[in-house]
Phi, psi and omega in degrees: 000143183292150182297143181294136177261146179243128180231133178261122181241129183239134174251126180230142180172180180295160176292133176091004180280346176114012181300309185298319180295321180296315180297321181297321177295316180297324181276002179058043176080003183259029182292139179280172180280344181275181180271010181235131175223158175217149182212138177265131179224167173244120180294158185291355173263012174086005182271126177287141182217143174252119181260117175258121186247131175247141179247109183252123177275113183292344180281343182220068181284146175222180183300323181298322180296319179297321179293325178296316179300323183294335183249004183282134175280328181228131178235118177255122171270117188258137174223160179268117184295341180266001181233104185297329181298325181291328176287322176299321178294326176299317182287316188270329188252305189280324180299309177299324180296314181293321179296324183282314188256346183296147180300137179298130180085000180286157177275120181246125183210182184239136178245117181266111182264163177061043180299328182294343180263359185263128181282326184232073183299322183296325179295320178296317180297323178298317179297319180296317180303323183297303186279338178290326174296319182294325181263007178056050177277158180211161353274316177197171181284143174241146179231146181203172176209140181291347177276346175280181181297133178304333181302328181299313179296319177301316181298321180297311181294319181293322180299315181293320177298321179294321177300317180295322180300310180293327177297315179298318179298320179296320178298320178299314179299318180297319179296320178297320179296319179297320178300316178299317180297318180297319179296318179297318179299318180297319179296316179297323179298316179297319178297321179296320179299320177296319179296321179298319178298320178296320179297319178299319177299319179296319178300315179300320179296321179294320180298319181296325184266004187298323184301328183292336183257000185301315183299317181296318180297316180298321181298318179294317182294325183277351183289116184295334181295320179299316180297323179296317179300316180299315179298319181296319179296318178299315180299318180297317178298318179297318180297319179297317178297320179296320179296319178298317180298319179296317178300317180297317180297317179296322178298315179298320179295318179297318179297317179297318179295320179297319179294327180294330181282339184285148176268143180244132177232146177247120182237150177237127177239131180251154179249140178225156179147169181289166177295148173067019176272347176108023182300308182296323180295322178295317179298314179298322179296318183287315185282314186250357186053042178228154176249098182289152180292156181298336181286337181261352187298331184264013180242165176096186183294149178266359176233124177249147181246144174207135177261134181232133176259130183241122176052027177061013181236344185224132175246121180258124174265100188263126173253121182251119185256126180261157181275010187314297185291328179296318180296324179296326179283348176102346177200162179263121183278167181296330181298333181299327182275348188302131175061021178281134177264334181216158179219146177236119178260124186246138170226165183262120181297343180260007184227104182297327181297318180294328178289322180295341181270356182300317180301320178300316182290327176296316178297319178299320180295315181293330182280327190247333186272162173304144189289344179265017180291146176253134180225157175223163183242133179241129171263108186272165179069040178294345179286341181270065186298326183290333183262007185299136180239344184249128181279151182299318182299318180296320181293317180294326181295318181285335178285336181056237184269003181275167180294140175220130177224145171260121188236169173223112177295332182289315181264343182088000183301124174068000184294307180298319180301317181299315179296316182299315180295321179295315180298317178301317181293321178298314181295319178299319180294322178294320178297319179297322180293322179293324180283316183231074184300335183278340185271345182264124179298138182229165176290170183302317183269002184073183181235134177292153181297148177246007178276111184296331177297317179292321179300317180296320179298315181297320179297320180294321178300315179298323181296314182298317182292000000 
């Protein structure tokens, strides 16, 4: 029979998330009063294993807990699926802690407890996938409930132990391969030393025969044609380098001239919508082409900048304003709408309540924003087709004649297209305003110009005066 393997498994998380209950089910009610338990099992591949389990309360960490993390083969960060705060703590508190103190090469994963109390488990798993990819967690999320069959919890613990067993076997194979490689390298090194000795013998032989070639070498060195060739090659190389420098200089001049001909516009686009519909994620996808985790979505600057070139004649300096800080204050102030040229109203396709508030945000926009503002409506999370609650016809009906797109911040689907169409409409409206200023509805105080070329001209006039 194969030798017994020993694996240290640690569960860490907030108090009350269900760690102790899970361990008790695994121990078949024989759990000790301390934070350490052990149980002997036979893996389904016939390998005997001793599982040592530690229960770490994340609310009261001490030096001993850090030492346990350093020697653990498997680390499970546990959260309560019915309590979003415990998942936020896994992302913000325990993941960095485990990455810092966890044993090198250990299996780091997430255990979702109390699944039977969670109304939307798939949504929770999606959130976990986002930040677990970002923090390079492995292998995947596991979910369980003490109200489910105890065999499920046993299978989870046994599965991870089996993963560790195969990992150890693989490490052994790798070590054996390295030993073979080291032996081969050593053999090659000895062969190289022999080759070096042969080279030294050849050098000595060359020195002895050098006198026979002296006349020929002198003849070559004294030959004026050879010297002429070298000078000619140097001159040719210098000319080529000079031509390259001139080409580069001309290119820079052309680019500078091209930029002077381009028009510059400064536009401001604001975002509106209920909390957690994905406003910040859409902005991050468009500006950085990244899908930030839900735990980071409410942090960082509330204004993002992006430069866009249109038809090689116009450069748009786009400022995108998020409701982040406004939501923290509890309401969106009138200043948030000030000088906005465009607005994007976002709702969650899997949340009927967020869709029902779209009309409210349209009314808010009409009441507070400049009257010539252009807006579009985005239905986010189009990738969650199974959880969809809002029909396409209903969404188009509330958008009326305005732009409407169904997007996914996670996959990037339609996000860039929505921004491009909105910017095009804003620019078209501005052109119409320049041609027929009286026909375009404006705010009471009017709108200051957003053409940077005109702003620079006005500044120069003031300077001259």
